[in-house]
PDB file with one MODEL, atoms N, CA, C and O in Angstrom:
MODEL        1
ATOM      1  N   MET A   1     -14.809  -2.517 -23.817  1.00  0.00           N
ATOM      2  CA  MET A   1     -16.054  -2.482 -24.160  1.00  0.00           C
ATOM      3  C   MET A   1     -16.519  -2.313 -23.030  1.00  0.00           C
ATOM      4  O   MET A   1     -16.169  -3.107 -22.157  1.00  0.00           O
ATOM      5  N   THR A   2     -17.442  -1.236 -22.698  1.00  0.00           N
ATOM      6  CA  THR A   2     -18.143  -1.011 -21.317  1.00  0.00           C
ATOM      7  C   THR A   2     -19.360  -1.786 -21.347  1.00  0.00           C
ATOM      8  O   THR A   2     -19.912  -2.209 -22.362  1.00  0.00           O
ATOM      9  N   PRO A   3     -19.813  -1.971 -19.889  1.00  0.00           N
ATOM     10  CA  PRO A   3     -20.994  -3.073 -19.715  1.00  0.00           C
ATOM     11  C   PRO A   3     -22.408  -2.500 -20.696  1.00  0.00           C
ATOM     12  O   PRO A   3     -23.148  -3.242 -21.343  1.00  0.00           O
ATOM     13  N   ASN A   4     -22.508  -1.169 -20.602  1.00  0.00           N
ATOM     14  CA  ASN A   4     -23.798  -0.925 -21.872  1.00  0.00           C
ATOM     15  C   ASN A   4     -23.060  -0.996 -23.455  1.00  0.00           C
ATOM     16  O   ASN A   4     -23.854  -0.775 -24.369  1.00  0.00           O
ATOM     17  N   GLU A   5     -22.303  -1.146 -23.672  1.00  0.00           N
ATOM     18  CA  GLU A   5     -21.550  -1.274 -24.922  1.00  0.00           C
ATOM     19  C   GLU A   5     -22.103  -3.049 -25.292  1.00  0.00           C
ATOM     20  O   GLU A   5     -22.902  -3.409 -26.157  1.00  0.00           O
ATOM     21  N   ARG A   6     -21.386  -3.847 -24.348  1.00  0.00           N
ATOM     22  CA  ARG A   6     -21.645  -5.331 -24.430  1.00  0.00           C
ATOM     23  C   ARG A   6     -23.565  -5.259 -24.472  1.00  0.00           C
ATOM     24  O   ARG A   6     -24.235  -5.563 -25.458  1.00  0.00           O
ATOM     25  N   LEU A   7     -23.947  -4.929 -23.550  1.00  0.00           N
ATOM     26  CA  LEU A   7     -25.217  -5.330 -23.627  1.00  0.00           C
ATOM     27  C   LEU A   7     -26.042  -4.691 -24.789  1.00  0.00           C
ATOM     28  O   LEU A   7     -27.155  -5.173 -25.002  1.00  0.00           O
ATOM     29  N   LEU A   8     -25.631  -3.712 -25.517  1.00  0.00           N
ATOM     30  CA  LEU A   8     -26.360  -3.188 -26.821  1.00  0.00           C
ATOM     31  C   LEU A   8     -25.847  -4.013 -27.832  1.00  0.00           C
ATOM     32  O   LEU A   8     -26.499  -4.269 -28.845  1.00  0.00           O
ATOM     33  N   ALA A   9     -24.818  -4.408 -27.638  1.00  0.00           N
ATOM     34  CA  ALA A   9     -24.600  -5.501 -28.810  1.00  0.00           C
ATOM     35  C   ALA A   9     -25.608  -6.910 -28.835  1.00  0.00           C
ATOM     36  O   ALA A   9     -26.131  -7.371 -29.850  1.00  0.00           O
ATOM     37  N   VAL A  10     -25.713  -7.382 -27.639  1.00  0.00           N
ATOM     38  CA  VAL A  10     -26.670  -8.384 -27.736  1.00  0.00           C
ATOM     39  C   VAL A  10     -28.139  -8.040 -27.461  1.00  0.00           C
ATOM     40  O   VAL A  10     -29.047  -8.789 -27.821  1.00  0.00           O
ATOM     41  N   LEU A  11     -28.317  -7.045 -26.901  1.00  0.00           N
ATOM     42  CA  LEU A  11     -29.877  -6.816 -26.467  1.00  0.00           C
ATOM     43  C   LEU A  11     -30.538  -5.579 -27.472  1.00  0.00           C
ATOM     44  O   LEU A  11     -29.723  -4.934 -28.132  1.00  0.00           O
ATOM     45  N   SER A  12     -31.705  -5.307 -27.573  1.00  0.00           N
ATOM     46  CA  SER A  12     -31.798  -4.048 -28.003  1.00  0.00           C
ATOM     47  C   SER A  12     -31.845  -2.732 -27.127  1.00  0.00           C
ATOM     48  O   SER A  12     -31.837  -2.736 -25.896  1.00  0.00           O
ATOM     49  N   PRO A  13     -31.887  -1.774 -27.806  1.00  0.00           N
ATOM     50  CA  PRO A  13     -31.842  -0.634 -27.155  1.00  0.00           C
ATOM     51  C   PRO A  13     -32.489  -0.221 -26.098  1.00  0.00           C
ATOM     52  O   PRO A  13     -32.039   0.310 -25.082  1.00  0.00           O
ATOM     53  N   GLU A  14     -34.110  -0.622 -26.522  1.00  0.00           N
ATOM     54  CA  GLU A  14     -35.071  -0.568 -25.794  1.00  0.00           C
ATOM     55  C   GLU A  14     -34.973  -1.410 -24.147  1.00  0.00           C
ATOM     56  O   GLU A  14     -35.020  -0.867 -23.044  1.00  0.00           O
ATOM     57  N   LEU A  15     -34.837  -2.771 -24.439  1.00  0.00           N
ATOM     58  CA  LEU A  15     -34.552  -3.737 -23.402  1.00  0.00           C
ATOM     59  C   LEU A  15     -33.187  -3.022 -22.370  1.00  0.00           C
ATOM     60  O   LEU A  15     -33.250  -3.089 -21.143  1.00  0.00           O
ATOM     61  N   VAL A  16     -32.160  -2.446 -22.999  1.00  0.00           N
ATOM     62  CA  VAL A  16     -31.316  -2.257 -22.383  1.00  0.00           C
ATOM     63  C   VAL A  16     -31.668  -0.840 -21.409  1.00  0.00           C
ATOM     64  O   VAL A  16     -31.514  -0.776 -20.190  1.00  0.00           O
ATOM     65  N   GLY A  17     -32.132   0.153 -22.225  1.00  0.00           N
ATOM     66  CA  GLY A  17     -32.938   1.294 -21.224  1.00  0.00           C
ATOM     67  C   GLY A  17     -33.977   0.970 -20.114  1.00  0.00           C
ATOM     68  O   GLY A  17     -34.122   1.750 -19.173  1.00  0.00           O
ATOM     69  N   ALA A  18     -34.762  -0.270 -20.224  1.00  0.00           N
ATOM     70  CA  ALA A  18     -35.701  -0.652 -19.414  1.00  0.00           C
ATOM     71  C   ALA A  18     -34.957  -1.629 -18.259  1.00  0.00           C
ATOM     72  O   ALA A  18     -35.617  -1.724 -17.224  1.00  0.00           O
ATOM     73  N   LEU A  19     -34.244  -2.043 -18.268  1.00  0.00           N
ATOM     74  CA  LEU A  19     -32.916  -2.482 -17.429  1.00  0.00           C
ATOM     75  C   LEU A  19     -32.526  -1.626 -16.982  1.00  0.00           C
ATOM     76  O   LEU A  19     -32.839  -1.776 -15.801  1.00  0.00           O
ATOM     77  N   ALA A  20     -31.849  -0.448 -17.090  1.00  0.00           N
ATOM     78  CA  ALA A  20     -30.724   0.271 -16.690  1.00  0.00           C
ATOM     79  C   ALA A  20     -32.237   0.906 -15.541  1.00  0.00           C
ATOM     80  O   ALA A  20     -32.118   0.856 -14.317  1.00  0.00           O
ATOM     81  N   GLU A  21     -33.163   1.295 -16.019  1.00  0.00           N
ATOM     82  CA  GLU A  21     -34.467   1.982 -15.397  1.00  0.00           C
ATOM     83  C   GLU A  21     -34.635   1.067 -14.039  1.00  0.00           C
ATOM     84  O   GLU A  21     -34.446   1.508 -12.905  1.00  0.00           O
ATOM     85  N   LEU A  22     -34.975  -0.122 -14.312  1.00  0.00           N
ATOM     86  CA  LEU A  22     -35.429  -0.996 -13.233  1.00  0.00           C
ATOM     87  C   LEU A  22     -34.319  -1.110 -12.276  1.00  0.00           C
ATOM     88  O   LEU A  22     -34.627  -1.174 -11.086  1.00  0.00           O
ATOM     89  N   VAL A  23     -33.012  -1.146 -12.623  1.00  0.00           N
ATOM     90  CA  VAL A  23     -32.190  -1.195 -11.539  1.00  0.00           C
ATOM     91  C   VAL A  23     -31.778   0.136 -10.909  1.00  0.00           C
ATOM     92  O   VAL A  23     -31.232   0.120  -9.806  1.00  0.00           O
ATOM     93  N   SER A  24     -32.009   1.286 -11.545  1.00  0.00           N
ATOM     94  CA  SER A  24     -32.226   2.454 -10.847  1.00  0.00           C
ATOM     95  C   SER A  24     -33.228   2.615  -9.530  1.00  0.00           C
ATOM     96  O   SER A  24     -32.900   2.809  -8.360  1.00  0.00           O
ATOM     97  N   GLU A  25     -34.229   2.508  -9.959  1.00  0.00           N
ATOM     98  CA  GLU A  25     -35.318   2.239  -9.156  1.00  0.00           C
ATOM     99  C   GLU A  25     -34.781   1.455  -8.321  1.00  0.00           C
ATOM    100  O   GLU A  25     -34.373   2.015  -7.304  1.00  0.00           O
ATOM    101  N   GLU A  26     -34.629   0.338  -8.384  1.00  0.00           N
ATOM    102  CA  GLU A  26     -34.247  -0.560  -7.189  1.00  0.00           C
ATOM    103  C   GLU A  26     -33.388   0.002  -6.343  1.00  0.00           C
ATOM    104  O   GLU A  26     -33.600   0.013  -5.130  1.00  0.00           O
ATOM    105  N   VAL A  27     -32.084   0.648  -7.024  1.00  0.00           N
ATOM    106  CA  VAL A  27     -31.316   1.192  -5.694  1.00  0.00           C
ATOM    107  C   VAL A  27     -31.555   2.315  -5.197  1.00  0.00           C
ATOM    108  O   VAL A  27     -30.902   2.549  -4.180  1.00  0.00           O
ATOM    109  N   GLU A  28     -32.444   3.328  -5.625  1.00  0.00           N
ATOM    110  CA  GLU A  28     -33.284   4.380  -4.819  1.00  0.00           C
ATOM    111  C   GLU A  28     -34.126   3.536  -3.866  1.00  0.00           C
ATOM    112  O   GLU A  28     -33.825   3.682  -2.681  1.00  0.00           O
ATOM    113  N   ARG A  29     -35.288   2.534  -4.178  1.00  0.00           N
ATOM    114  CA  ARG A  29     -35.907   1.931  -3.290  1.00  0.00           C
ATOM    115  C   ARG A  29     -34.783   1.139  -2.175  1.00  0.00           C
ATOM    116  O   ARG A  29     -35.328   1.058  -1.074  1.00  0.00           O
ATOM    117  N   GLN A  30     -33.805   0.722  -2.170  1.00  0.00           N
ATOM    118  CA  GLN A  30     -32.665   0.221  -1.427  1.00  0.00           C
ATOM    119  C   GLN A  30     -32.338   1.179  -0.626  1.00  0.00           C
ATOM    120  O   GLN A  30     -32.492   1.078   0.592  1.00  0.00           O
ATOM    121  N   LEU A  31     -31.795   2.336  -1.261  1.00  0.00           N
ATOM    122  CA  LEU A  31     -31.382   3.696  -0.055  1.00  0.00           C
ATOM    123  C   LEU A  31     -32.379   4.192   0.914  1.00  0.00           C
ATOM    124  O   LEU A  31     -32.195   4.625   2.052  1.00  0.00           O
ATOM    125  N   ALA A  32     -33.538   4.034   0.201  1.00  0.00           N
ATOM    126  CA  ALA A  32     -34.638   4.775   1.070  1.00  0.00           C
ATOM    127  C   ALA A  32     -34.929   3.705   2.153  1.00  0.00           C
ATOM    128  O   ALA A  32     -35.287   4.169   3.236  1.00  0.00           O
ATOM    129  N   GLY A  33     -34.872   2.829   2.092  1.00  0.00           N
ATOM    130  CA  GLY A  33     -35.403   1.798   2.713  1.00  0.00           C
ATOM    131  C   GLY A  33     -34.131   1.803   4.122  1.00  0.00           C
ATOM    132  O   GLY A  33     -34.396   1.334   5.229  1.00  0.00           O
ATOM    133  N   ARG A  34     -32.922   2.365   3.802  1.00  0.00           N
ATOM    134  CA  ARG A  34     -32.091   2.042   5.041  1.00  0.00           C
ATOM    135  C   ARG A  34     -32.165   3.546   5.719  1.00  0.00           C
ATOM    136  O   ARG A  34     -31.622   3.735   6.807  1.00  0.00           O
ATOM    137  N   GLY A  35     -32.771   4.469   5.119  1.00  0.00           N
ATOM    138  CA  GLY A  35     -33.011   6.019   6.101  1.00  0.00           C
ATOM    139  C   GLY A  35     -31.834   6.657   5.955  1.00  0.00           C
ATOM    140  O   GLY A  35     -30.875   5.992   5.563  1.00  0.00           O
ATOM    141  N   SER A  36     -31.669   8.073   6.241  1.00  0.00           N
ATOM    142  CA  SER A  36     -30.743   8.560   6.142  1.00  0.00           C
ATOM    143  C   SER A  36     -30.093   8.863   7.409  1.00  0.00           C
ATOM    144  O   SER A  36     -30.900   8.925   8.337  1.00  0.00           O
ATOM    145  N   PRO A  37     -28.505   9.135   7.828  1.00  0.00           N
ATOM    146  CA  PRO A  37     -28.214   9.466   8.821  1.00  0.00           C
ATOM    147  C   PRO A  37     -28.630  10.158   9.701  1.00  0.00           C
ATOM    148  O   PRO A  37     -28.482   9.931  10.902  1.00  0.00           O
ATOM    149  N   ARG A  38     -29.238  11.147   9.182  1.00  0.00           N
ATOM    150  CA  ARG A  38     -29.701  12.059  10.053  1.00  0.00           C
ATOM    151  C   ARG A  38     -31.052  11.856  10.680  1.00  0.00           C
ATOM    152  O   ARG A  38     -31.678  12.546  11.485  1.00  0.00           O
ATOM    153  N   ASN A  39     -31.238  11.077  10.273  1.00  0.00           N
ATOM    154  CA  ASN A  39     -32.756  10.123  10.696  1.00  0.00           C
ATOM    155  C   ASN A  39     -32.790   9.081  11.708  1.00  0.00           C
ATOM    156  O   ASN A  39     -33.739   8.837  12.453  1.00  0.00           O
ATOM    157  N   SER A  40     -31.550   8.428  11.662  1.00  0.00           N
ATOM    158  CA  SER A  40     -31.009   7.514  12.373  1.00  0.00           C
ATOM    159  C   SER A  40     -30.569   7.919  13.847  1.00  0.00           C
ATOM    160  O   SER A  40     -30.019   9.008  14.012  1.00  0.00           O
ATOM    161  N   PRO A  41     -30.748   7.261  14.678  1.00  0.00           N
ATOM    162  CA  PRO A  41     -29.923   7.178  16.401  1.00  0.00           C
ATOM    163  C   PRO A  41     -28.841   6.712  16.052  1.00  0.00           C
ATOM    164  O   PRO A  41     -28.585   5.803  15.262  1.00  0.00           O
ATOM    165  N   ALA A  42     -27.985   7.564  16.858  1.00  0.00           N
ATOM    166  CA  ALA A  42     -26.572   7.003  17.147  1.00  0.00           C
ATOM    167  C   ALA A  42     -26.561   5.788  17.812  1.00  0.00           C
ATOM    168  O   ALA A  42     -25.850   4.872  17.398  1.00  0.00           O
ATOM    169  N   TRP A  43     -27.264   5.665  18.796  1.00  0.00           N
ATOM    170  CA  TRP A  43     -27.417   4.173  19.719  1.00  0.00           C
ATOM    171  C   TRP A  43     -28.679   3.461  19.378  1.00  0.00           C
ATOM    172  O   TRP A  43     -29.761   4.021  19.200  1.00  0.00           O
ATOM    173  N   LEU A  44     -28.459   2.196  19.302  1.00  0.00           N
ATOM    174  CA  LEU A  44     -29.680   1.143  19.224  1.00  0.00           C
ATOM    175  C   LEU A  44     -29.727  -0.004  20.287  1.00  0.00           C
ATOM    176  O   LEU A  44     -28.677  -0.602  20.526  1.00  0.00           O
ATOM    177  N   THR A  45     -30.684  -0.291  20.830  1.00  0.00           N
ATOM    178  CA  THR A  45     -31.334  -1.607  21.495  1.00  0.00           C
ATOM    179  C   THR A  45     -30.673  -2.728  20.882  1.00  0.00           C
ATOM    180  O   THR A  45     -30.407  -2.684  19.680  1.00  0.00           O
ATOM    181  N   LEU A  46     -30.338  -3.875  21.689  1.00  0.00           N
ATOM    182  CA  LEU A  46     -30.147  -5.066  21.127  1.00  0.00           C
ATOM    183  C   LEU A  46     -30.610  -5.375  20.418  1.00  0.00           C
ATOM    184  O   LEU A  46     -30.113  -6.051  19.517  1.00  0.00           O
ATOM    185  N   ASP A  47     -32.073  -4.942  20.508  1.00  0.00           N
ATOM    186  CA  ASP A  47     -33.136  -5.771  19.436  1.00  0.00           C
ATOM    187  C   ASP A  47     -33.128  -5.046  18.236  1.00  0.00           C
ATOM    188  O   ASP A  47     -33.568  -5.544  17.199  1.00  0.00           O
ATOM    189  N   GLN A  48     -32.602  -3.759  18.294  1.00  0.00           N
ATOM    190  CA  GLN A  48     -32.701  -2.703  16.783  1.00  0.00           C
ATOM    191  C   GLN A  48     -31.568  -3.413  16.318  1.00  0.00           C
ATOM    192  O   GLN A  48     -31.583  -3.977  15.224  1.00  0.00           O
ATOM    193  N   ALA A  49     -30.430  -3.428  17.192  1.00  0.00           N
ATOM    194  CA  ALA A  49     -29.203  -3.948  16.025  1.00  0.00           C
ATOM    195  C   ALA A  49     -29.195  -5.354  15.580  1.00  0.00           C
ATOM    196  O   ALA A  49     -28.421  -5.792  14.729  1.00  0.00           O
ATOM    197  N   ALA A  50     -30.264  -6.164  16.312  1.00  0.00           N
ATOM    198  CA  ALA A  50     -30.530  -7.704  16.217  1.00  0.00           C
ATOM    199  C   ALA A  50     -30.759  -7.274  14.618  1.00  0.00           C
ATOM    200  O   ALA A  50     -30.001  -7.412  13.659  1.00  0.00           O
ATOM    201  N   GLU A  51     -32.036  -6.725  14.700  1.00  0.00           N
ATOM    202  CA  GLU A  51     -33.018  -6.469  13.450  1.00  0.00           C
ATOM    203  C   GLU A  51     -32.097  -6.094  12.071  1.00  0.00           C
ATOM    204  O   GLU A  51     -32.229  -6.651  10.981  1.00  0.00           O
ATOM    205  N   ARG A  52     -31.160  -5.042  12.382  1.00  0.00           N
ATOM    206  CA  ARG A  52     -30.710  -4.838  11.261  1.00  0.00           C
ATOM    207  C   ARG A  52     -29.435  -5.448  10.909  1.00  0.00           C
ATOM    208  O   ARG A  52     -28.972  -5.136   9.811  1.00  0.00           O
ATOM    209  N   LEU A  53     -28.753  -6.298  11.675  1.00  0.00           N
ATOM    210  CA  LEU A  53     -28.379  -7.476  11.322  1.00  0.00           C
ATOM    211  C   LEU A  53     -28.485  -8.808  11.111  1.00  0.00           C
ATOM    212  O   LEU A  53     -27.697  -9.724  10.876  1.00  0.00           O
ATOM    213  N   ASP A  54     -29.733  -8.683  11.263  1.00  0.00           N
ATOM    214  CA  ASP A  54     -30.585  -9.895  10.702  1.00  0.00           C
ATOM    215  C   ASP A  54     -30.462 -11.140  11.312  1.00  0.00           C
ATOM    216  O   ASP A  54     -30.553 -12.219  10.727  1.00  0.00           O
ATOM    217  N   CYS A  55     -30.208 -10.933  12.761  1.00  0.00           N
ATOM    218  CA  CYS A  55     -29.639 -12.065  13.816  1.00  0.00           C
ATOM    219  C   CYS A  55     -30.311 -12.171  15.274  1.00  0.00           C
ATOM    220  O   CYS A  55     -31.451 -11.709  15.325  1.00  0.00           O
ATOM    221  N   THR A  56     -29.919 -12.573  16.179  1.00  0.00           N
ATOM    222  CA  THR A  56     -30.752 -12.810  17.619  1.00  0.00           C
ATOM    223  C   THR A  56     -29.792 -11.684  18.277  1.00  0.00           C
ATOM    224  O   THR A  56     -28.673 -11.426  17.835  1.00  0.00           O
ATOM    225  N   PRO A  57     -30.499 -10.925  19.612  1.00  0.00           N
ATOM    226  CA  PRO A  57     -30.017 -10.299  20.482  1.00  0.00           C
ATOM    227  C   PRO A  57     -28.950 -11.051  21.388  1.00  0.00           C
ATOM    228  O   PRO A  57     -28.169 -10.448  22.125  1.00  0.00           O
ATOM    229  N   ASP A  58     -29.009 -12.649  21.233  1.00  0.00           N
ATOM    230  CA  ASP A  58     -27.517 -13.129  21.866  1.00  0.00           C
ATOM    231  C   ASP A  58     -26.526 -13.033  20.892  1.00  0.00           C
ATOM    232  O   ASP A  58     -25.381 -12.816  21.288  1.00  0.00           O
ATOM    233  N   ALA A  59     -26.747 -13.159  19.612  1.00  0.00           N
ATOM    234  CA  ALA A  59     -25.153 -12.973  18.648  1.00  0.00           C
ATOM    235  C   ALA A  59     -24.810 -11.640  18.688  1.00  0.00           C
ATOM    236  O   ALA A  59     -23.605 -11.412  18.577  1.00  0.00           O
ATOM    237  N   VAL A  60     -25.532 -10.720  18.814  1.00  0.00           N
ATOM    238  CA  VAL A  60     -25.319  -8.981  19.028  1.00  0.00           C
ATOM    239  C   VAL A  60     -24.101  -8.761  20.421  1.00  0.00           C
ATOM    240  O   VAL A  60     -23.036  -8.145  20.444  1.00  0.00           O
ATOM    241  N   ARG A  61     -24.904  -9.652  21.611  1.00  0.00           N
ATOM    242  CA  ARG A  61     -24.169  -9.857  22.695  1.00  0.00           C
ATOM    243  C   ARG A  61     -22.876 -10.520  22.468  1.00  0.00           C
ATOM    244  O   ARG A  61     -21.882 -10.195  23.118  1.00  0.00           O
ATOM    245  N   MET A  62     -22.852 -11.572  21.434  1.00  0.00           N
ATOM    246  CA  MET A  62     -21.455 -12.409  21.395  1.00  0.00           C
ATOM    247  C   MET A  62     -20.610 -11.104  20.605  1.00  0.00           C
ATOM    248  O   MET A  62     -19.509 -10.832  21.084  1.00  0.00           O
ATOM    249  N   ARG A  63     -20.988 -10.461  19.664  1.00  0.00           N
ATOM    250  CA  ARG A  63     -20.375  -9.582  18.796  1.00  0.00           C
ATOM    251  C   ARG A  63     -19.715  -8.688  19.909  1.00  0.00           C
ATOM    252  O   ARG A  63     -18.504  -8.472  19.961  1.00  0.00           O
ATOM    253  N   ILE A  64     -20.724  -8.148  20.870  1.00  0.00           N
ATOM    254  CA  ILE A  64     -20.294  -7.257  21.805  1.00  0.00           C
ATOM    255  C   ILE A  64     -18.897  -7.578  22.531  1.00  0.00           C
ATOM    256  O   ILE A  64     -17.925  -6.845  22.711  1.00  0.00           O
ATOM    257  N   LYS A  65     -19.101  -8.798  22.855  1.00  0.00           N
ATOM    258  CA  LYS A  65     -18.172  -9.712  23.968  1.00  0.00           C
ATOM    259  C   LYS A  65     -16.841  -9.482  23.121  1.00  0.00           C
ATOM    260  O   LYS A  65     -15.891  -9.020  23.754  1.00  0.00           O
ATOM    261  N   ARG A  66     -16.614  -9.808  21.464  1.00  0.00           N
ATOM    262  CA  ARG A  66     -15.620 -10.385  20.949  1.00  0.00           C
ATOM    263  C   ARG A  66     -15.025  -8.765  20.547  1.00  0.00           C
ATOM    264  O   ARG A  66     -13.937  -8.753  19.970  1.00  0.00           O
ATOM    265  N   GLY A  67     -15.532  -7.728  20.760  1.00  0.00           N
ATOM    266  CA  GLY A  67     -15.108  -6.374  20.044  1.00  0.00           C
ATOM    267  C   GLY A  67     -15.571  -5.944  18.643  1.00  0.00           C
ATOM    268  O   GLY A  67     -15.207  -4.919  18.067  1.00  0.00           O
ATOM    269  N   ARG A  68     -16.309  -6.745  18.238  1.00  0.00           N
ATOM    270  CA  ARG A  68     -16.801  -6.306  16.929  1.00  0.00           C
ATOM    271  C   ARG A  68     -18.086  -5.106  16.955  1.00  0.00           C
ATOM    272  O   ARG A  68     -18.289  -4.353  16.002  1.00  0.00           O
ATOM    273  N   LEU A  69     -18.684  -5.095  17.899  1.00  0.00           N
ATOM    274  CA  LEU A  69     -19.585  -3.976  17.926  1.00  0.00           C
ATOM    275  C   LEU A  69     -19.328  -3.312  19.223  1.00  0.00           C
ATOM    276  O   LEU A  69     -19.053  -3.933  20.249  1.00  0.00           O
ATOM    277  N   GLU A  70     -19.442  -1.838  19.126  1.00  0.00           N
ATOM    278  CA  GLU A  70     -19.144  -0.910  20.366  1.00  0.00           C
ATOM    279  C   GLU A  70     -20.458  -0.559  21.001  1.00  0.00           C
ATOM    280  O   GLU A  70     -21.524  -0.415  20.401  1.00  0.00           O
ATOM    281  N   ARG A  71     -20.271  -0.452  22.157  1.00  0.00           N
ATOM    282  CA  ARG A  71     -21.482  -0.548  23.375  1.00  0.00           C
ATOM    283  C   ARG A  71     -21.039   0.514  24.268  1.00  0.00           C
ATOM    284  O   ARG A  71     -19.938   1.013  24.501  1.00  0.00           O
ATOM    285  N   ARG A  72     -22.414   0.746  24.770  1.00  0.00           N
ATOM    286  CA  ARG A  72     -22.297   2.024  25.880  1.00  0.00           C
ATOM    287  C   ARG A  72     -23.386   1.439  26.916  1.00  0.00           C
ATOM    288  O   ARG A  72     -24.527   1.158  26.550  1.00  0.00           O
ATOM    289  N   PRO A  73     -22.977   1.294  28.117  1.00  0.00           N
ATOM    290  CA  PRO A  73     -24.243   0.676  29.432  1.00  0.00           C
ATOM    291  C   PRO A  73     -25.388   2.002  29.370  1.00  0.00           C
ATOM    292  O   PRO A  73     -25.144   3.160  29.031  1.00  0.00           O
ATOM    293  N   HIS A  74     -26.338   1.582  29.691  1.00  0.00           N
ATOM    294  CA  HIS A  74     -27.292   2.689  30.121  1.00  0.00           C
ATOM    295  C   HIS A  74     -26.818   2.884  31.548  1.00  0.00           C
ATOM    296  O   HIS A  74     -26.375   1.981  32.257  1.00  0.00           O
ATOM    297  N   ASP A  75     -26.985   4.433  31.975  1.00  0.00           N
ATOM    298  CA  ASP A  75     -26.773   5.262  33.225  1.00  0.00           C
ATOM    299  C   ASP A  75     -27.112   4.119  34.342  1.00  0.00           C
ATOM    300  O   ASP A  75     -26.206   3.673  35.045  1.00  0.00           O
ATOM    301  N   GLN A  76     -28.510   3.650  34.476  1.00  0.00           N
ATOM    302  CA  GLN A  76     -29.039   2.544  35.382  1.00  0.00           C
ATOM    303  C   GLN A  76     -29.474   1.515  34.918  1.00  0.00           C
ATOM    304  O   GLN A  76     -29.936   1.407  33.782  1.00  0.00           O
ATOM    305  N   GLY A  77     -29.376   0.580  35.791  1.00  0.00           N
ATOM    306  CA  GLY A  77     -29.961  -0.953  35.019  1.00  0.00           C
ATOM    307  C   GLY A  77     -28.480  -1.696  34.594  1.00  0.00           C
ATOM    308  O   GLY A  77     -27.305  -1.589  34.947  1.00  0.00           O
ATOM    309  N   ARG A  78     -29.356  -2.619  33.498  1.00  0.00           N
ATOM    310  CA  ARG A  78     -28.791  -3.566  32.997  1.00  0.00           C
ATOM    311  C   ARG A  78     -28.648  -3.321  31.482  1.00  0.00           C
ATOM    312  O   ARG A  78     -27.892  -3.951  30.742  1.00  0.00           O
ATOM    313  N   ARG A  79     -29.424  -2.382  31.142  1.00  0.00           N
ATOM    314  CA  ARG A  79     -29.685  -1.882  29.655  1.00  0.00           C
ATOM    315  C   ARG A  79     -28.469  -1.838  28.630  1.00  0.00           C
ATOM    316  O   ARG A  79     -27.431  -1.413  29.137  1.00  0.00           O
ATOM    317  N   VAL A  80     -28.413  -2.102  27.632  1.00  0.00           N
ATOM    318  CA  VAL A  80     -26.835  -1.911  26.668  1.00  0.00           C
ATOM    319  C   VAL A  80     -27.560  -1.445  25.600  1.00  0.00           C
ATOM    320  O   VAL A  80     -28.596  -1.909  25.123  1.00  0.00           O
ATOM    321  N   TYR A  81     -26.686  -0.133  25.145  1.00  0.00           N
ATOM    322  CA  TYR A  81     -26.837   0.210  23.654  1.00  0.00           C
ATOM    323  C   TYR A  81     -25.724  -0.059  23.150  1.00  0.00           C
ATOM    324  O   TYR A  81     -24.648  -0.261  23.713  1.00  0.00           O
ATOM    325  N   VAL A  82     -26.120  -0.060  21.538  1.00  0.00           N
ATOM    326  CA  VAL A  82     -24.744  -0.280  20.687  1.00  0.00           C
ATOM    327  C   VAL A  82     -24.814   0.713  19.613  1.00  0.00           C
ATOM    328  O   VAL A  82     -25.750   1.440  19.280  1.00  0.00           O
ATOM    329  N   SER A  83     -23.548   0.586  19.108  1.00  0.00           N
ATOM    330  CA  SER A  83     -23.080   2.329  18.665  1.00  0.00           C
ATOM    331  C   SER A  83     -23.928   1.783  16.880  1.00  0.00           C
ATOM    332  O   SER A  83     -23.663   0.712  16.333  1.00  0.00           O
ATOM    333  N   ALA A  84     -24.864   2.783  16.336  1.00  0.00           N
ATOM    334  CA  ALA A  84     -25.638   2.038  14.933  1.00  0.00           C
ATOM    335  C   ALA A  84     -24.290   2.246  14.098  1.00  0.00           C
ATOM    336  O   ALA A  84     -24.417   1.454  13.164  1.00  0.00           O
ATOM    337  N   ALA A  85     -22.746   3.072  13.914  1.00  0.00           N
ATOM    338  CA  ALA A  85     -22.130   3.079  13.022  1.00  0.00           C
ATOM    339  C   ALA A  85     -21.547   1.858  13.109  1.00  0.00           C
ATOM    340  O   ALA A  85     -21.299   1.341  12.020  1.00  0.00           O
ATOM    341  N   SER A  86     -21.148   1.020  14.428  1.00  0.00           N
ATOM    342  CA  SER A  86     -20.410  -0.145  14.319  1.00  0.00           C
ATOM    343  C   SER A  86     -21.400  -1.305  13.663  1.00  0.00           C
ATOM    344  O   SER A  86     -20.913  -2.262  13.063  1.00  0.00           O
ATOM    345  N   VAL A  87     -22.589  -1.166  13.800  1.00  0.00           N
ATOM    346  CA  VAL A  87     -23.572  -2.144  13.104  1.00  0.00           C
ATOM    347  C   VAL A  87     -23.641  -1.908  11.806  1.00  0.00           C
ATOM    348  O   VAL A  87     -23.624  -2.917  11.101  1.00  0.00           O
ATOM    349  N   ASP A  88     -23.703  -1.043  11.356  1.00  0.00           N
ATOM    350  CA  ASP A  88     -23.707  -0.696   9.731  1.00  0.00           C
ATOM    351  C   ASP A  88     -22.210  -1.044   9.194  1.00  0.00           C
ATOM    352  O   ASP A  88     -22.105  -1.483   8.049  1.00  0.00           O
ATOM    353  N   ARG A  89     -21.306  -0.898   9.819  1.00  0.00           N
ATOM    354  CA  ARG A  89     -19.712  -1.532   9.612  1.00  0.00           C
ATOM    355  C   ARG A  89     -19.997  -3.201   9.138  1.00  0.00           C
ATOM    356  O   ARG A  89     -19.532  -3.706   8.116  1.00  0.00           O
ATOM    357  N   LEU A  90     -20.756  -3.810  10.011  1.00  0.00           N
ATOM    358  CA  LEU A  90     -20.716  -5.071  10.151  1.00  0.00           C
ATOM    359  C   LEU A  90     -21.822  -5.545   9.109  1.00  0.00           C
ATOM    360  O   LEU A  90     -21.679  -6.654   8.595  1.00  0.00           O
ATOM    361  N   ALA A  91     -22.825  -4.821   8.801  1.00  0.00           N
ATOM    362  CA  ALA A  91     -24.037  -5.191   7.759  1.00  0.00           C
ATOM    363  C   ALA A  91     -23.726  -5.301   6.455  1.00  0.00           C
ATOM    364  O   ALA A  91     -24.600  -5.577   5.633  1.00  0.00           O
TER     365      ALA A  91
ENDMDL
END
């Protein structure tokens, strides 16, 4: 028995339809909030990576040190960039 069939056995068809619509809308909203890969930068600052991972920049530095995140030093200075793909894999 499929999940929809189980729901229909217990709930009214109207309620099942409304629930399916709400789930669909929430999935679309979540996907829209992530942005498309074409619009996302390939490299993030430590602050941007921390925001995506919901942690501190120090935690991002720790993950870089442990090899869990790919980094690229800036040409000049001490600024470090983090691969957006490696951040997305952890998120």
